[in-house]
SELUM-380009 format. One record per atom (N, C-alpha, C, O, CB): residue in one letter; atom name; y, z, x. Coordinates in Angstrom, 1 decimal, always signed. Glycine has a CB too. Layout:
<pts>
<'a','CA',<Y,Z,X>>
...
</pts>
This chain:
<pts>
<'p','N',<+18.1,+8.4,-24.0>>
<'p','CA',<+17.5,+7.1,-23.6>>
<'p','C',<+18.4,+5.9,-23.9>>
<'p','O',<+19.2,+6.0,-24.9>>
<'p','CB',<+16.2,+6.9,-24.3>>
<'a','N',<+18.3,+4.9,-23.1>>
<'a','CA',<+19.2,+3.8,-23.3>>
<'a','C',<+18.6,+2.9,-24.4>>
<'a','O',<+17.4,+2.8,-24.6>>
<'a','CB',<+19.3,+2.9,-22.0>>
<'t','N',<+19.5,+2.3,-25.1>>
<'t','CA',<+19.1,+1.3,-26.2>>
<'t','C',<+18.6,+0.0,-25.5>>
<'t','O',<+18.9,-0.2,-24.3>>
<'t','CB',<+20.2,+1.1,-27.2>>
<'t','N',<+18.0,-0.8,-26.3>>
<'t','CA',<+17.6,-2.1,-25.8>>
<'t','C',<+18.8,-2.9,-25.4>>
<'t','O',<+18.7,-3.6,-24.4>>
<'t','CB',<+16.7,-2.9,-26.9>>
<'a','N',<+19.8,-2.8,-26.2>>
<'a','CA',<+21.0,-3.6,-25.9>>
<'a','C',<+21.7,-3.1,-24.5>>
<'a','O',<+22.1,-4.0,-23.8>>
<'a','CB',<+22.1,-3.4,-27.0>>
<'e','N',<+21.6,-1.8,-24.3>>
<'e','CA',<+22.2,-1.4,-23.0>>
<'e','C',<+21.3,-1.8,-21.8>>
<'e','O',<+21.9,-2.2,-20.8>>
<'e','CB',<+22.3,+0.2,-23.0>>
<'g','N',<+20.0,-1.8,-22.0>>
<'g','CA',<+19.1,-2.2,-20.9>>
<'g','C',<+19.3,-3.7,-20.7>>
<'g','O',<+19.3,-4.1,-19.5>>
<'g','CB',<+17.7,-2.0,-21.3>>
<'l','N',<+19.5,-4.5,-21.7>>
<'l','CA',<+19.7,-5.9,-21.6>>
<'l','C',<+21.1,-6.2,-20.9>>
<'l','O',<+21.2,-7.1,-20.0>>
<'l','CB',<+19.6,-6.6,-22.9>>
<'r','N',<+22.1,-5.5,-21.3>>
<'r','CA',<+23.4,-5.7,-20.8>>
<'r','C',<+23.4,-5.3,-19.3>>
<'r','O',<+24.0,-6.0,-18.5>>
<'r','CB',<+24.4,-4.8,-21.5>>
<'a','N',<+22.7,-4.2,-18.9>>
<'a','CA',<+22.6,-3.9,-17.5>>
<'a','C',<+21.9,-4.9,-16.7>>
<'a','O',<+22.3,-5.3,-15.6>>
<'a','CB',<+21.9,-2.5,-17.4>>
<'a','N',<+20.8,-5.4,-17.3>>
<'a','CA',<+20.0,-6.5,-16.6>>
<'a','C',<+20.9,-7.8,-16.4>>
<'a','O',<+20.8,-8.4,-15.3>>
<'a','CB',<+18.7,-6.8,-17.3>>
<'q','N',<+21.7,-8.1,-17.4>>
<'q','CA',<+22.5,-9.3,-17.3>>
<'q','C',<+23.6,-9.1,-16.3>>
<'q','O',<+23.9,-10.0,-15.5>>
<'q','CB',<+23.2,-9.6,-18.7>>
<'k','N',<+24.2,-7.9,-16.2>>
<'k','CA',<+25.2,-7.6,-15.2>>
<'k','C',<+24.6,-7.7,-13.8>>
<'k','O',<+25.2,-8.2,-12.9>>
<'k','CB',<+25.8,-6.2,-15.5>>
<'d','N',<+23.4,-7.1,-13.6>>
<'d','CA',<+22.7,-7.2,-12.3>>
<'d','C',<+22.4,-8.6,-12.0>>
<'d','O',<+22.5,-9.0,-10.8>>
<'d','CB',<+21.5,-6.3,-12.3>>
<'e','N',<+21.9,-9.4,-12.9>>
<'e','CA',<+21.6,-10.8,-12.7>>
<'e','C',<+22.9,-11.5,-12.2>>
<'e','O',<+22.8,-12.3,-11.3>>
<'e','CB',<+21.0,-11.4,-14.0>>
<'f','N',<+24.0,-11.3,-12.9>>
<'f','CA',<+25.2,-12.0,-12.5>>
<'f','C',<+25.6,-11.6,-11.1>>
<'f','O',<+25.9,-12.5,-10.3>>
<'f','CB',<+26.3,-11.6,-13.5>>
<'h','N',<+25.7,-10.3,-10.8>>
<'h','CA',<+26.1,-9.9,-9.5>>
<'h','C',<+25.0,-10.3,-8.4>>
<'h','O',<+25.4,-10.6,-7.3>>
<'h','CB',<+26.2,-8.3,-9.4>>
<'g','N',<+23.8,-10.3,-8.8>>
<'g','CA',<+22.7,-10.7,-7.8>>
<'g','C',<+22.9,-12.2,-7.5>>
<'g','O',<+22.7,-12.6,-6.3>>
<'g','CB',<+21.4,-10.5,-8.4>>
<'n','N',<+23.2,-13.0,-8.5>>
<'n','CA',<+23.5,-14.4,-8.2>>
<'n','C',<+24.7,-14.7,-7.4>>
<'n','O',<+24.7,-15.5,-6.5>>
<'n','CB',<+23.6,-15.2,-9.5>>
<'e','N',<+25.7,-13.9,-7.6>>
<'e','CA',<+26.9,-14.0,-6.8>>
<'e','C',<+26.6,-13.6,-5.3>>
<'e','O',<+27.1,-14.2,-4.4>>
<'e','CB',<+28.1,-13.1,-7.4>>
<'f','N',<+25.9,-12.5,-5.2>>
<'f','CA',<+25.5,-12.1,-3.8>>
<'f','C',<+24.6,-13.1,-3.1>>
<'f','O',<+24.8,-13.4,-2.0>>
<'f','CB',<+24.7,-10.7,-3.9>>
<'s','N',<+23.7,-13.7,-3.9>>
<'s','CA',<+22.9,-14.8,-3.3>>
<'s','C',<+23.7,-16.0,-2.9>>
<'s','O',<+23.5,-16.6,-1.8>>
<'s','CB',<+21.8,-15.3,-4.4>>
<'l','N',<+24.7,-16.3,-3.6>>
<'l','CA',<+25.6,-17.4,-3.3>>
<'l','C',<+26.4,-17.1,-2.0>>
<'l','O',<+26.5,-17.9,-1.1>>
<'l','CB',<+26.6,-17.7,-4.4>>
<'l','N',<+26.9,-15.8,-1.9>>
<'l','CA',<+27.6,-15.4,-0.7>>
<'l','C',<+26.7,-15.5,+0.6>>
<'l','O',<+27.1,-15.9,+1.6>>
<'l','CB',<+28.2,-14.0,-0.8>>
<'v','N',<+25.4,-15.0,+0.4>>
<'v','CA',<+24.4,-15.0,+1.5>>
<'v','C',<+24.2,-16.5,+1.9>>
<'v','O',<+24.1,-16.8,+3.1>>
<'v','CB',<+23.1,-14.3,+1.1>>
<'s','N',<+24.0,-17.4,+0.9>>
<'s','CA',<+23.8,-18.8,+1.2>>
<'s','C',<+24.9,-19.4,+2.0>>
<'s','O',<+24.7,-20.1,+2.9>>
<'s','CB',<+23.6,-19.6,-0.1>>
<'h','N',<+26.2,-19.1,+1.6>>
<'h','CA',<+27.3,-19.6,+2.3>>
<'h','C',<+27.4,-19.1,+3.7>>
<'h','O',<+27.7,-19.8,+4.7>>
<'h','CB',<+28.6,-19.2,+1.6>>
<'a','N',<+27.1,-17.8,+3.9>>
<'a','CA',<+27.1,-17.2,+5.2>>
<'a','C',<+26.0,-17.8,+6.1>>
<'a','O',<+26.3,-18.2,+7.3>>
<'a','CB',<+26.9,-15.7,+5.2>>
<'l','N',<+24.8,-18.0,+5.6>>
<'l','CA',<+23.8,-18.6,+6.3>>
<'l','C',<+24.0,-20.1,+6.6>>
<'l','O',<+23.7,-20.6,+7.7>>
<'l','CB',<+22.4,-18.5,+5.6>>
<'g','N',<+24.7,-20.7,+5.7>>
<'g','CA',<+25.1,-22.1,+5.9>>
<'g','C',<+26.0,-22.3,+7.0>>
<'g','O',<+26.0,-23.2,+7.8>>
<'g','CB',<+25.7,-22.7,+4.6>>
<'a','N',<+26.9,-21.3,+7.2>>
<'a','CA',<+27.9,-21.3,+8.3>>
<'a','C',<+27.2,-21.1,+9.6>>
<'a','O',<+27.6,-21.6,+10.7>>
<'a','CB',<+29.0,-20.3,+8.1>>
<'l','N',<+26.1,-20.3,+9.6>>
<'l','CA',<+25.4,-19.9,+10.8>>
<'l','C',<+24.3,-20.9,+11.2>>
<'l','O',<+24.2,-21.4,+12.3>>
<'l','CB',<+24.8,-18.5,+10.7>>
<'a','N',<+23.5,-21.3,+10.2>>
<'a','CA',<+22.3,-22.1,+10.5>>
<'a','C',<+22.5,-23.5,+10.0>>
<'a','O',<+21.6,-24.4,+10.3>>
<'a','CB',<+21.1,-21.5,+9.8>>
<'g','N',<+23.5,-23.8,+9.2>>
<'g','CA',<+23.7,-25.1,+8.7>>
<'g','C',<+23.2,-25.3,+7.3>>
<'g','O',<+22.3,-24.6,+6.8>>
<'g','CB',<+23.0,-26.2,+9.6>>
<'p','N',<+23.9,-26.1,+6.5>>
<'p','CA',<+23.6,-26.3,+5.1>>
<'p','C',<+22.2,-26.9,+4.8>>
<'p','O',<+21.5,-26.6,+3.8>>
<'p','CB',<+24.6,-27.1,+4.4>>
<'q','N',<+21.7,-27.7,+5.8>>
<'q','CA',<+20.4,-28.3,+5.6>>
<'q','C',<+19.3,-27.2,+5.7>>
<'q','O',<+18.4,-27.2,+4.9>>
<'q','CB',<+20.1,-29.3,+6.7>>
<'w','N',<+19.5,-26.2,+6.6>>
<'w','CA',<+18.5,-25.1,+6.7>>
<'w','C',<+18.5,-24.3,+5.4>>
<'w','O',<+17.4,-24.0,+4.9>>
<'w','CB',<+18.8,-24.3,+7.9>>
<'v','N',<+19.7,-24.0,+4.9>>
<'v','CA',<+19.8,-23.2,+3.7>>
<'v','C',<+19.1,-23.9,+2.5>>
<'v','O',<+18.4,-23.3,+1.7>>
<'v','CB',<+21.3,-22.9,+3.4>>
<'q','N',<+19.4,-25.3,+2.4>>
<'q','CA',<+18.8,-26.0,+1.3>>
<'q','C',<+17.2,-26.1,+1.5>>
<'q','O',<+16.5,-25.9,+0.5>>
<'q','CB',<+19.3,-27.5,+1.4>>
<'k','N',<+16.8,-26.2,+2.7>>
<'k','CA',<+15.3,-26.2,+2.9>>
<'k','C',<+14.7,-24.9,+2.6>>
<'k','O',<+13.5,-24.8,+2.1>>
<'k','CB',<+15.0,-26.6,+4.4>>
<'h','N',<+15.4,-23.8,+2.8>>
<'h','CA',<+14.8,-22.4,+2.6>>
<'h','C',<+15.5,-21.7,+1.4>>
<'h','O',<+15.6,-20.5,+1.4>>
<'h','CB',<+15.0,-21.6,+3.8>>
<'r','N',<+16.0,-22.4,+0.4>>
<'r','CA',<+16.8,-21.8,-0.6>>
<'r','C',<+16.1,-20.8,-1.4>>
<'r','O',<+16.6,-19.8,-1.8>>
<'r','CB',<+17.3,-22.9,-1.6>>
<'e','N',<+14.8,-21.0,-1.7>>
<'e','CA',<+14.0,-20.0,-2.5>>
<'e','C',<+13.8,-18.7,-1.7>>
<'e','O',<+13.9,-17.6,-2.2>>
<'e','CB',<+12.7,-20.6,-2.9>>
<'e','N',<+13.6,-18.9,-0.4>>
<'e','CA',<+13.4,-17.7,+0.5>>
<'e','C',<+14.7,-16.9,+0.6>>
<'e','O',<+14.8,-15.7,+0.5>>
<'e','CB',<+12.9,-18.1,+1.9>>
<'v','N',<+15.8,-17.7,+0.7>>
<'v','CA',<+17.2,-17.0,+0.8>>
<'v','C',<+17.5,-16.3,-0.5>>
<'v','O',<+18.0,-15.2,-0.5>>
<'v','CB',<+18.3,-18.1,+1.1>>
<'r','N',<+17.2,-16.9,-1.6>>
<'r','CA',<+17.4,-16.2,-2.9>>
<'r','C',<+16.6,-15.0,-3.1>>
<'r','O',<+17.1,-13.9,-3.5>>
<'r','CB',<+17.1,-17.2,-4.1>>
<'a','N',<+15.3,-15.0,-2.7>>
<'a','CA',<+14.4,-13.9,-2.8>>
<'a','C',<+14.9,-12.8,-1.8>>
<'a','O',<+15.0,-11.6,-2.2>>
<'a','CB',<+13.0,-14.2,-2.4>>
<'a','N',<+15.3,-13.1,-0.6>>
<'a','CA',<+15.9,-12.1,+0.3>>
<'a','C',<+17.2,-11.5,-0.2>>
<'a','O',<+17.4,-10.3,-0.1>>
<'a','CB',<+16.1,-12.8,+1.7>>
<'a','N',<+18.0,-12.3,-0.8>>
<'a','CA',<+19.3,-11.8,-1.4>>
<'a','C',<+19.0,-10.8,-2.5>>
<'a','O',<+19.6,-9.8,-2.7>>
<'a','CB',<+20.2,-12.9,-1.8>>
<'r','N',<+18.0,-11.2,-3.4>>
<'r','CA',<+17.7,-10.3,-4.5>>
<'r','C',<+17.1,-9.0,-4.0>>
<'r','O',<+17.4,-7.9,-4.5>>
<'r','CB',<+16.6,-11.0,-5.5>>
<'l','N',<+16.3,-9.1,-3.0>>
<'l','CA',<+15.7,-7.9,-2.4>>
<'l','C',<+16.8,-7.0,-1.8>>
<'l','O',<+16.8,-5.8,-1.9>>
<'l','CB',<+14.7,-8.3,-1.3>>
<'a','N',<+17.8,-7.6,-1.1>>
<'a','CA',<+18.9,-6.9,-0.5>>
<'a','C',<+19.7,-6.2,-1.6>>
<'a','O',<+20.2,-5.1,-1.5>>
<'a','CB',<+19.7,-7.8,+0.4>>
<'y','N',<+20.0,-7.0,-2.6>>
<'y','CA',<+20.9,-6.5,-3.7>>
<'y','C',<+20.3,-5.2,-4.4>>
<'y','O',<+20.9,-4.2,-4.5>>
<'y','CB',<+21.1,-7.6,-4.8>>
<'g','N',<+19.0,-5.3,-4.7>>
<'g','CA',<+18.3,-4.2,-5.3>>
<'g','C',<+18.1,-3.1,-4.3>>
<'g','O',<+18.1,-1.9,-4.6>>
<'g','CB',<+17.0,-4.6,-6.0>>
<'g','N',<+17.7,-3.5,-3.1>>
<'g','CA',<+17.4,-2.5,-2.1>>
<'g','C',<+18.6,-1.7,-1.6>>
<'g','O',<+18.5,-0.5,-1.3>>
<'g','CB',<+16.9,-3.2,-0.9>>
<'l','N',<+19.8,-2.3,-1.7>>
<'l','CA',<+21.0,-1.5,-1.3>>
<'l','C',<+21.2,-0.3,-2.2>>
<'l','O',<+21.6,+0.8,-1.8>>
<'l','CB',<+22.2,-2.4,-1.2>>
<'s','N',<+21.1,-0.6,-3.5>>
<'s','CA',<+21.3,+0.5,-4.5>>
<'s','C',<+20.1,+1.5,-4.4>>
<'s','O',<+20.4,+2.7,-4.4>>
<'s','CB',<+21.3,-0.1,-5.9>>
<'t','N',<+18.9,+1.0,-4.2>>
<'t','CA',<+17.8,+1.9,-4.1>>
<'t','C',<+17.9,+2.8,-2.9>>
<'t','O',<+17.6,+4.0,-2.9>>
<'t','CB',<+16.5,+1.1,-4.1>>
<'a','N',<+18.2,+2.2,-1.7>>
<'a','CA',<+18.3,+2.9,-0.5>>
<'a','C',<+19.4,+4.0,-0.5>>
<'a','O',<+19.2,+5.1,+0.1>>
<'a','CB',<+18.6,+2.0,+0.7>>
<'r','N',<+20.4,+3.8,-1.3>>
<'r','CA',<+21.5,+4.8,-1.4>>
<'r','C',<+21.2,+5.8,-2.5>>
<'r','O',<+21.9,+6.7,-2.8>>
<'r','CB',<+22.8,+4.2,-1.7>>
<'l','N',<+20.0,+5.6,-3.2>>
<'l','CA',<+19.6,+6.5,-4.3>>
<'l','C',<+20.6,+6.5,-5.4>>
<'l','O',<+21.0,+7.5,-6.0>>
<'l','CB',<+19.4,+7.9,-3.8>>
<'a','N',<+21.2,+5.3,-5.7>>
<'a','CA',<+22.2,+5.1,-6.6>>
<'a','C',<+21.8,+4.1,-7.7>>
<'a','O',<+20.8,+3.5,-7.6>>
<'a','CB',<+23.5,+4.6,-6.0>>
<'q','N',<+22.6,+4.1,-8.8>>
<'q','CA',<+22.3,+3.1,-9.8>>
<'q','C',<+22.7,+1.8,-9.3>>
<'q','O',<+23.5,+1.6,-8.4>>
<'q','CB',<+23.1,+3.5,-11.1>>
<'t','N',<+22.1,+0.7,-9.9>>
<'t','CA',<+22.6,-0.6,-9.7>>
<'t','C',<+23.9,-0.8,-10.3>>
<'t','O',<+24.3,+0.0,-11.2>>
<'t','CB',<+21.5,-1.7,-10.2>>
<'p','N',<+24.7,-1.8,-10.0>>
<'p','CA',<+26.0,-2.0,-10.7>>
<'p','C',<+25.8,-2.2,-12.2>>
<'p','O',<+26.7,-1.7,-12.9>>
<'p','CB',<+26.7,-3.2,-10.1>>
<'g','N',<+24.7,-2.8,-12.6>>
<'g','CA',<+24.5,-3.0,-14.0>>
<'g','C',<+24.2,-1.7,-14.7>>
<'g','O',<+24.7,-1.4,-15.8>>
<'g','CB',<+23.4,-3.9,-14.3>>
<'e','N',<+23.4,-0.8,-14.1>>
<'e','CA',<+23.1,+0.5,-14.6>>
<'e','C',<+24.4,+1.4,-14.7>>
<'e','O',<+24.6,+2.1,-15.6>>
<'e','CB',<+22.0,+1.2,-13.8>>
<'e','N',<+25.2,+1.3,-13.6>>
<'e','CA',<+26.4,+2.0,-13.6>>
<'e','C',<+27.4,+1.6,-14.6>>
<'e','O',<+28.0,+2.4,-15.3>>
<'e','CB',<+27.1,+1.9,-12.2>>
<'y','N',<+27.5,+0.2,-14.8>>
<'y','CA',<+28.4,-0.3,-15.9>>
<'y','C',<+28.0,+0.2,-17.3>>
<'y','O',<+28.9,+0.5,-18.1>>
<'y','CB',<+28.3,-1.9,-15.8>>
<'c','N',<+26.7,+0.3,-17.5>>
<'c','CA',<+26.2,+0.7,-18.9>>
<'c','C',<+26.0,+2.2,-18.9>>
<'c','O',<+25.6,+2.8,-19.9>>
<'c','CB',<+25.0,+0.0,-19.2>>
<'d','N',<+26.2,+2.9,-17.8>>
<'d','CA',<+26.0,+4.4,-17.7>>
<'d','C',<+24.6,+4.8,-18.1>>
<'d','O',<+24.4,+5.6,-18.9>>
<'d','CB',<+27.0,+5.1,-18.6>>
<'i','N',<+23.6,+4.1,-17.5>>
<'i','CA',<+22.2,+4.4,-17.8>>
<'i','C',<+21.5,+4.6,-16.4>>
<'i','O',<+22.0,+4.2,-15.4>>
<'i','CB',<+21.5,+3.2,-18.6>>
<'t','N',<+20.4,+5.3,-16.5>>
<'t','CA',<+19.6,+5.6,-15.3>>
<'t','C',<+18.1,+5.3,-15.6>>
<'t','O',<+17.7,+5.7,-16.7>>
<'t','CB',<+19.8,+7.0,-14.8>>
<'c','N',<+17.4,+4.8,-14.7>>
<'c','CA',<+16.0,+4.5,-14.9>>
<'c','C',<+15.3,+5.9,-14.8>>
<'c','O',<+15.4,+6.6,-13.8>>
<'c','CB',<+15.4,+3.5,-13.9>>
<'v','N',<+14.5,+6.2,-15.8>>
<'v','CA',<+13.7,+7.5,-15.8>>
<'v','C',<+12.3,+7.2,-16.2>>
<'v','O',<+12.0,+6.2,-16.8>>
<'v','CB',<+14.4,+8.5,-16.8>>
<'d','N',<+11.5,+8.2,-15.8>>
<'d','CA',<+10.0,+8.1,-16.2>>
<'d','C',<+10.0,+8.5,-17.7>>
<'d','O',<+10.5,+9.6,-18.1>>
<'d','CB',<+9.2,+9.1,-15.3>>
<'a','N',<+9.3,+7.7,-18.4>>
<'a','CA',<+9.2,+7.9,-19.9>>
<'a','C',<+8.5,+9.2,-20.2>>
<'a','O',<+8.8,+9.9,-21.2>>
<'a','CB',<+8.5,+6.7,-20.6>>
<'a','N',<+7.5,+9.5,-19.4>>
<'a','CA',<+6.7,+10.7,-19.7>>
<'a','C',<+7.5,+12.0,-19.3>>
<'a','O',<+7.3,+13.0,-20.1>>
<'a','CB',<+5.4,+10.7,-18.9>>
<'t','N',<+8.2,+12.0,-18.3>>
<'t','CA',<+8.9,+13.3,-17.8>>
<'t','C',<+10.4,+13.3,-18.1>>
<'t','O',<+11.0,+14.4,-18.2>>
<'t','CB',<+8.6,+13.5,-16.4>>
<'g','N',<+11.0,+12.2,-18.3>>
<'g','CA',<+12.5,+12.1,-18.4>>
<'g','C',<+13.2,+12.3,-17.1>>
<'g','O',<+14.4,+12.4,-17.1>>
<'g','CB',<+12.9,+13.2,-19.4>>
<'q','N',<+12.5,+12.4,-16.0>>
<'q','CA',<+13.1,+12.6,-14.7>>
<'q','C',<+13.4,+11.2,-14.1>>
<'q','O',<+12.7,+10.2,-14.4>>
<'q','CB',<+12.2,+13.4,-13.8>>
<'p','N',<+14.4,+11.1,-13.2>>
<'p','CA',<+14.7,+9.8,-12.6>>
<'p','C',<+13.4,+9.3,-11.9>>
<'p','O',<+12.6,+10.1,-11.4>>
<'p','CB',<+15.8,+10.0,-11.5>>
<'l','N',<+13.3,+8.0,-11.8>>
<'l','CA',<+12.1,+7.4,-11.2>>
<'l','C',<+12.0,+7.9,-9.7>>
<'l','O',<+13.0,+7.9,-9.0>>
<'l','CB',<+12.1,+5.9,-11.3>>
<'p','N',<+10.8,+8.2,-9.2>>
<'p','CA',<+10.7,+8.5,-7.8>>
<'p','C',<+11.1,+7.2,-7.0>>
<'p','O',<+11.0,+6.1,-7.4>>
<'p','CB',<+9.2,+8.9,-7.5>>
<'l','N',<+11.5,+7.5,-5.8>>
<'l','CA',<+11.9,+6.4,-4.9>>
<'l','C',<+10.9,+5.3,-4.7>>
<'l','O',<+11.2,+4.1,-4.7>>
<'l','CB',<+12.3,+7.0,-3.5>>
<'r','N',<+9.6,+5.7,-4.6>>
<'r','CA',<+8.5,+4.7,-4.4>>
<'r','C',<+8.5,+3.7,-5.6>>
<'r','O',<+8.3,+2.5,-5.5>>
<'r','CB',<+7.2,+5.4,-4.3>>
<'r','N',<+8.6,+4.3,-6.9>>
<'r','CA',<+8.6,+3.4,-8.0>>
<'r','C',<+9.8,+2.5,-8.1>>
<'r','O',<+9.7,+1.4,-8.6>>
<'r','CB',<+8.4,+4.3,-9.3>>
<'r','N',<+11.0,+3.0,-7.7>>
<'r','CA',<+12.2,+2.2,-7.7>>
<'r','C',<+12.0,+1.0,-6.7>>
<'r','O',<+12.4,-0.1,-7.0>>
<'r','CB',<+13.4,+3.0,-7.3>>
<'w','N',<+11.4,+1.3,-5.5>>
<'w','CA',<+11.2,+0.2,-4.6>>
<'w','C',<+10.2,-0.8,-5.1>>
<'w','O',<+10.3,-2.0,-4.9>>
<'w','CB',<+10.7,+0.8,-3.2>>
<'i','N',<+9.2,-0.3,-5.8>>
<'i','CA',<+8.2,-1.3,-6.4>>
<'i','C',<+8.9,-2.2,-7.4>>
<'i','O',<+8.7,-3.4,-7.4>>
<'i','CB',<+7.0,-0.5,-7.1>>
<'a','N',<+9.8,-1.6,-8.2>>
<'a','CA',<+10.5,-2.4,-9.2>>
<'a','C',<+11.4,-3.4,-8.5>>
<'a','O',<+11.6,-4.6,-9.0>>
<'a','CB',<+11.4,-1.5,-10.1>>
<'v','N',<+12.1,-3.0,-7.4>>
<'v','CA',<+12.9,-3.9,-6.7>>
<'v','C',<+12.1,-5.1,-6.1>>
<'v','O',<+12.5,-6.2,-6.2>>
<'v','CB',<+13.7,-3.2,-5.5>>
<'l','N',<+11.0,-4.7,-5.5>>
<'l','CA',<+10.1,-5.8,-4.9>>
<'l','C',<+9.6,-6.7,-6.0>>
<'l','O',<+9.6,-8.0,-5.8>>
<'l','CB',<+8.9,-5.1,-4.2>>
<'i','N',<+9.2,-6.2,-7.1>>
<'i','CA',<+8.7,-7.1,-8.2>>
<'i','C',<+9.8,-8.0,-8.7>>
<'i','O',<+9.6,-9.2,-8.9>>
<'i','CB',<+8.1,-6.2,-9.4>>
<'g','N',<+11.0,-7.4,-8.9>>
<'g','CA',<+12.1,-8.2,-9.4>>
<'g','C',<+12.6,-9.3,-8.4>>
<'g','O',<+13.0,-10.4,-8.8>>
<'g','CB',<+13.3,-7.3,-9.7>>
<'a','N',<+12.5,-9.0,-7.1>>
<'a','CA',<+12.9,-9.9,-6.1>>
<'a','C',<+11.9,-11.0,-5.8>>
<'a','O',<+12.2,-12.2,-5.6>>
<'a','CB',<+13.3,-9.2,-4.8>>
<'l','N',<+10.6,-10.6,-5.8>>
<'l','CA',<+9.6,-11.6,-5.4>>
<'l','C',<+8.9,-12.3,-6.5>>
<'l','O',<+8.3,-13.4,-6.2>>
<'l','CB',<+8.6,-10.8,-4.6>>
<'t','N',<+8.9,-11.8,-7.7>>
<'t','CA',<+8.2,-12.5,-8.8>>
<'t','C',<+8.8,-13.9,-9.0>>
<'t','O',<+8.0,-14.9,-9.1>>
<'t','CB',<+8.4,-11.7,-10.1>>
<'p','N',<+10.1,-14.1,-9.0>>
<'p','CA',<+10.6,-15.5,-9.2>>
<'p','C',<+10.2,-16.4,-8.0>>
<'p','O',<+10.0,-17.6,-8.2>>
<'p','CB',<+12.1,-15.5,-9.4>>
<'y','N',<+10.1,-15.8,-6.8>>
<'y','CA',<+9.8,-16.6,-5.6>>
<'y','C',<+8.3,-17.0,-5.6>>
<'y','O',<+7.9,-18.1,-5.3>>
<'y','CB',<+10.1,-15.8,-4.4>>
<'l','N',<+7.4,-16.1,-6.1>>
<'l','CA',<+6.0,-16.3,-6.0>>
<'l','C',<+5.4,-17.0,-7.2>>
<'l','O',<+4.4,-17.6,-7.2>>
<'l','CB',<+5.2,-15.0,-5.9>>
<'a','N',<+6.2,-17.0,-8.3>>
<'a','CA',<+5.7,-17.7,-9.6>>
<'a','C',<+5.8,-19.2,-9.4>>
<'a','O',<+6.7,-19.7,-8.7>>
<'a','CB',<+6.6,-17.3,-10.8>>
<'p','N',<+4.8,-19.9,-9.9>>
<'p','CA',<+4.8,-21.4,-9.7>>
<'p','C',<+5.9,-22.1,-10.5>>
<'p','O',<+6.0,-23.3,-10.4>>
<'p','CB',<+3.4,-21.9,-10.1>>
</pts>
């Protein structure tokens, strides 16, 4: 099992890379739709980028870059088996949409 420090380090690494990915998406959309559109929809763009970042790892059935960096894997506490795909997608959705939906 991963220690708390490893889990925190993995989350920080994913947060860093997720923010960088969000910035790249914002720049690309700014070039296509204009900076005013990106500014108007910045929260939606950020949520979509977070969903894509987590979704890309989940869709490939791979660790996130943070998990890979710390050499940890999400497992079911009861069985010790890797999380089923459905539970990984739920975690990705919660992580991506909670900041967007929270007041």
